N, C-alpha and C positions, 0 to 999 in steps of 0.2 A: 756241260761237266754235272758230273749228278757225285752224289756225296750218300753212302750206304755205311749205317754202325751198323754191325752185327755183334755183340757183346761190347768187349776192349778194342777190335779190330775197327779202323776207319780205312775205306776201299776211297778212291780218288779216280774217278776214268771222264778221259775225252773220246766222245764216240760218234763219227759221224755218221753212222749207219744205222738201222734200228736192231733193237736190241732179239735175240733169236727164241723163240717161245720156250716156253718153260715146263715142262712133262709136270704135269699131276700126277699125284696117286691118290686110292681108295683105299681107304679101310669099312672092311661091318660097322654096322652101328651093332653097340648095345646096347638095351634099353632098362628103363628103371634101374640106375644109375649113376650117381652126379662125383664125374670125378675129380679130387682136388689135386690128381698126379697128373702135372700140366707138359708137358713133355719131354724134363730132364731126365738124367737118369737120380732117381733118387728113390727111395719105399715108396711103394702105391699106399694111397690115401683114398678108399671111397668108401660112398656108403648110399646105401639104397633108401629114394625120398618116393613118395607118392601126394601126388596134389592137386586137393581140390578148390571150385572155387565158389566164394559160399558171399552174396553181396557185391560183387568185385572185388573182394580179398584177397588174395594167398592162402593157404592154410597148411599149413605141414603136416601132415595126418600123426598122433602119436605123440607130436613138440605140444598141441594146444595157441603156437605160437602166429598171431597175426602179422604176414609181412606184407607191410604198408607200403613199401614202393613197385608203383607199376612197370616201372623200367629197369627192377629187377627179382626174379624169384629166391632171392636167398635173402634170411632172418639181416637186417640194422644191426642190430639188438645180440650180445654174445647169450650161446646155445648150447648148454653141456658143455662138452671141452672147448667147443667152437666161440674166441671172441676177434672182432674185424678188425681189433686193436695191432695183433700181433702177424697181420698177413705180410706179404713182400712182395715186390713187384719187379718187373724183367723183362723189356719191349726188344723191335728193330727199329731201327731209324731212318727213312733217305731223305732225302732235298735232290731237287735237280730246279735248276736253273738254267735261260736264255741271257748269256752279258750283254747281251746287243739291247733287250729290253720288250723284243720285238716279243708280241704271240702266238704262239704256234698248238697245231692239233697235236705235231710229234711231242710238246713236252708232257701232254695228258696219258699220251700211251705208253711212250717210256715208265714215266713215275708210278703207271700202275703195274708194269712188268715187273718195275722195280718192287714195287711191295708184294705181289707174287713170290718174285726172289728172294724175299729176306718171312716167309709165309712159316719157317723153320723156328724163329724168334718168336712168332707168336705160339697162340694155343689152341686145343678146342677142348670142350669134355669129349664123355662119352659117347656122347654123340656129336659122331665126326663131323658133321655138317652146320653143327652151331659154335663159334667162332670165336675165342675173348674178346675181340673187338677189333675194327679195320678201318681206317680211313685216309684221307686227302685233303689237303689246304691248299687251296687255290687262288689268285686274282680273283677278281669279279670278273668276270666273261661277259661286256658289257655285249656286244653283239646279239648272243647268243638268247642275255634275257630282254632285248630290245627285240628282237622277233616273238619269243614265248610269251612275252607279260601281253601283246596284242590279242591273245585268245581268249581271256580274262579282260579284256576291258581297260590292262592298265597301259598308262602313257606317260613311258620314264623318260626323262632330260636327259644332258648328256653325260657321259662318263664321269662321274667324279663328285654330281651334283645330285646324288640320292645313296643312299644304302643300305644295303639287302638282312635281312634277320633269317635264321633258320632254326624254325624251331621244332620242340620236338613236343605234341599235345597229345591232349588225354585225351583215348577212345570212345571217350562218352559227348557223344555230340552236344550235350548241354554245358558241360565244365568246359568243351571245347571253346564251344563260344563262349562262355561268360571270363575266360583268359584270354579271350583273342578281343572282347571288349575293356577288360581291364586293360590289357596295354594300350591300347587305342588314349583310354582316357586320359591315361599316363601321358603319352606323348603327343597329344593336345595340348597340355597341358602344361608340358615345356614347351611349345612353339611349333611342336614340328608336324607336319604333313603326312599322314598313312596315304600312301598313293594306290595301297591295295597287297592285299592277297592272293597269292595263287600256293594249288595244290602240288607238290612233288610227288613226280610221279614213282613208281617205283616195281618192283618185281619181287616178290618173298617167294616162291616156287621151290627156289633151294635152299631154303633157312630149315634149320633141325625147328623140333619143340619147343627147346626153353627158349629160344632165340623170337619165336611166334608169338610164345606166352604172352610176352614183355612186349612185343612190338609198338611202338606210341603211332602216332598220326603226325605226318614228318608235310609243317606250311611253311612258306619264307612272306616274309613280307618284304615290302619296299617304303622305306621310308625318306624324306625330304629333309636339309639343313634345318635347325631354329634358327631366324633371326635375331631372337633376342638373347640368344645367349654369346656370353664374352671367350666359348673357350672351344677351340678351333674342331669342327666333323667329324674325328672320332674321338674325340674328349668328349662330345652330345652324345657319342652311343656308346660309351660304357658308362655315363651318370641314367643317360634312360633305361638302358641293361638293370644296372642295380636295382634303382627305383621302381622299374616295374614289376621286377622280382621278388622286393616283398610286398607291393602289394598285390599280385598274383598267389603269394605265397596266404596271404591273411582272407584272399576268397575264398580261396580255395579249398582252403583247412589244412595246407601241405605241414605249416606244423605243430599243430595238436592232432594228431592220430589220422590225415588223411591220405589221399594215393599221393607219392611223389609224383605225379603224371606231368609237372611241363617243368621244363627245359630249353635253355635256350646254346645252342651249338655257338652262331659266331654270330654277332651284330655289328655288320663295319661298312665302310665303301670304301675297301681295298681289297678285303679277302672276306673267301667264302669257306666252308670249311660242311663235307658228307663224311660223315663215322656215321658208324650202330654198332651193334655186338656181329657183329660178322666175321667172314673168314674172309683171307685176300680174293683168293677166287671169287669170291662172292660179290666183291666189289668191282671188279675187273667182267667180270660177267655182266657188271650193270644191273644191280639191283636199285640205284638210283638209274634212272634212262636216260638222265641228264648228261652226264658223261660219258655216255654212249654215242652220242652226239657228237655228230664232227664238226658243229658249229662252235660246240663248247671247247677253247683254246684257252692257253695260259701265258704266261712268259719265266712261271716258275711252279714247282709242284712240293709240299712234303707230306713224307707219307709216315703211316705209322700201324707195325703191326701190334699187337699188342699182350705180353705175355702177365694173367692178371695173377701176383703173388702176391699184392701189398692189399689189393680186395678182390671181392667176387667181379663176374664179368657181367656188363649191363651195357642198356645203352647210352646213359648217356657219360658214364668211364667211357668208353671209349674215345681215342687221338686220332688226328691229331683234338688239342685241346685250341682256345680264341687266338690267342700268337705265341700257343712251342709243340710241337712232339717233343715227347723224353723216354729217355731210354736208361735203366738201371733203381736204385732204390737210395733215398736221402735217409740214411742212417739214424741223422740226428729230426727226423719230424716232427715230436714230441716236443724238444725243450724249441724249433723252430716254430709251436702249430701256439706256442704258449706266448714266445716273447711276442712274436706278432699281435698274438688277442693285448698282449698288458702296455703293448703302445699304442693302440689304437684310440686313447685318450686324450694324446699327445699329436694326432695326425695335423698337418695343415698339408692345406696346398692350395696356392695362390693362382696358379694357371688352368684350373678347374671354376677359378670364381663362383665357388659357394659361403656362403657360410658356417659357420660351425656348426648352428642345429642341423643346416641343409648335408650339411657334409658327412653327418650322423649318420642318413639315410642309406648309404653309403656301407655301413657297416652290418656284418663282419665280412672284413676282407675273405678274412679264409671259412668256405664252406666245412663244415663239418665230417660231410655227406660228403665228400671229393676223398679220391687217393692221391699220394704224399705229387704225384705232378701235378694235379688238381691243384693243390696247396702253393707248389710254386707260379703255375699259372697266372693264381689268383694277386699272391702278391705282385707276381712282373708285372703287369698290365697294368693295377694298378702302379706301379712306380714310372711305367713310360705312358 
């Protein structure tokens, strides 16, 4: 059974056969213009931009503004008439699952085909080969990981006894190694054992310039549960991710002008996320080689095609997020974020087994640089 949402429409279908192929259209490229008209019938809004690189930082010529994020080439603060707080969002989401719980290759191929059929719900810029974002969330493909990790000297335990993290890492080798070392130290301090790291094979030959300029290095980490924690394995991974993010941000100077070039897409013993600033057909054509491997199977898949109207496109803002894929706009976003911030001082959670001072290390619950969907995902992740 598969479920796909397109705007407010909900489609349910039971399909025993394969999905017929979808015809892909091609549009001529336009250069030196970034379009803010994301494919819906509305007045076109475009502006010309030239970019240069100075000491690893993107510079918008004529503006004097340095773009600090290495995962997006768009200013994070107001610039002229542009203010990121006024952006809106609308996307396409699809979900498919095998009710028996049995894993199969067909679940992955049907999910990717469903994603391509929602290309109209996503968007691209004037570079027609640069998408607003596309991705897929699946169950951990244990048999696949069991084989590919042997190539890098990792010996995995049984399914469910390890977690997998999908990381967007700095392109600078020194910053990349520092971020991995900091994460490993935090993991070990919490009682986890890092089983090893694996470089995720990718093919960026079909990506547009904007996506290529901010493309991160992508690696996976494999981690064992902590014997000293009272929390369950998924809760342990949540604690590890939150605390390690704070530590890495400090080490890489992310909060004080450093490039935002470190992001954890997922860290779980149950699910994994493959996403990026891609178009649906680029994901289907296997930007991630893993998704094209016949051994990569799942019993369910959540796919997302992003229409970036709440925040500008970037690798980290692509969806699915860590536990959801979101279609729509949250009209009360600012009020919700403020209320969540106000309640942080009253947070309690006995299930995590953390003291009040340790619980503070998980804050803030909402990342100020995330989209409304990212804010929703952060709160929901904390609650569950």
